C-alpha positions, 0 to 999 in steps of 0.5 A: 529565283525565290519562287523557284528556290534558286535563292533563299533571299534577295538583297537589292537597292531601289527607290521608294516614295514617301506620302509627300512624294519625296523619294529616298533610297532603300535596301530591300531584303526579300524572302519567302516564308511559310505561314500556316502552310501558305507561302508569303513574301516578306520584305525588310526595307531599310532607309539608306539615305545617310549611307548613300550620302556618306558613300558619295562623299567618299567617292568625291573625296577619292576623286579629288585625291585622284586628280591631285595625285595624278596631275601633281608635278611632284613625284608621288607613289603608293606602296603596299607596306606588307610587301613593298610593291608599288600600288600606284604612281603618278605621271611625274613618278613615271617620267622621273624614274623611267619605268612605264606604269606596267613595269612599275606595277611589277616593281618593289620599293627595293628596286629603286631604293639603294639601301634595304636598311633604309626601307626597313627602318622607314616602314617601322617608323611610318607604321608607328607614327603618322608621318616621316620626312627623311633622305635616302638614295634612289636609282632610276631605270638607267641606274643613275643614283639620286639623293631624294627627300621623302615625305611619307605617311599612311593612308587608307584606300578601300579599307586597306592601309597603304604608304603614300610618299612624295619624293623630291630630288635634292641631289643638286641641293646636296652637292651645293651644300657639300661644295659650300662645306668644302669651301668653308673648310678650305678658307678656314685652313687658309686662315689658320695658315695665314695666322701662323705665317703672320704670328711667327714674325710678330713673335720674333719682332716682339722678342727683339723689342723686349731684348732692346728694352731690357738692354736700354734699361741696363745701360741707364742703370 
C-alpha cells in the first residue's frame, strides 16, 4: 500500500527481539519519504510492553467483573445515565423482572421504576457522589409492584461512565415492619384505654377515702 501510494503511513504491532534474545511487543509507524530524490522506508518503533501489560490487566479486571456480574445471585444491571437505557443485566435481573435480555435492551429505567421523580433525583445524587443507597418501587413485566432497596454507583466501562445498580426485594421486610408498627400502635392504644379504665375507679375510690377520712376527723373534734 505504501509503494502503490494507497496509504501514506502504516501502523501495526509486532514482536521484536533484543540482543539477548528476549522478545518484546512494539508498535511500528512505517512510511516512505524521499531523500535526495530517492524513496526510502522510515520506521518509528515504540516499545509497548507497559501498555500491553496495562491492557491485559484491564481485560482481566473486566473479565473478573463480568464473571462476578453474571453469576451473582443478586439483581444487577447497568444503566446509561444519559438516557436511562439498560446497557446490561445479569441472569438474576432477567429472572426477577421477567423480561428477556433482548426486551431489556429496549427498556428504560422508567419502564420498571414507578416514580419518574425518584429516577431524576437518583441520577442527580449519583453523578455528584460516589454511591447512594435508597428505596423505591419497581414493577415487573406482569405489573406487580415491589419495594426495592437499591445500591447505586458510577462505574467506567470502555471510557464510558455508566450507572451500576444492585437491587434487593425488601417487600416482605417492609410488610413485616409495617405489621409490627401497627401491632405496637394497637397495643399502645389498648394500654391507654386500660389505664383510663383502671384510673377512673381508683380516682373515685380515693375520693371516697378522703371523704371518710375528713368525716372521721370532724367526729373526733
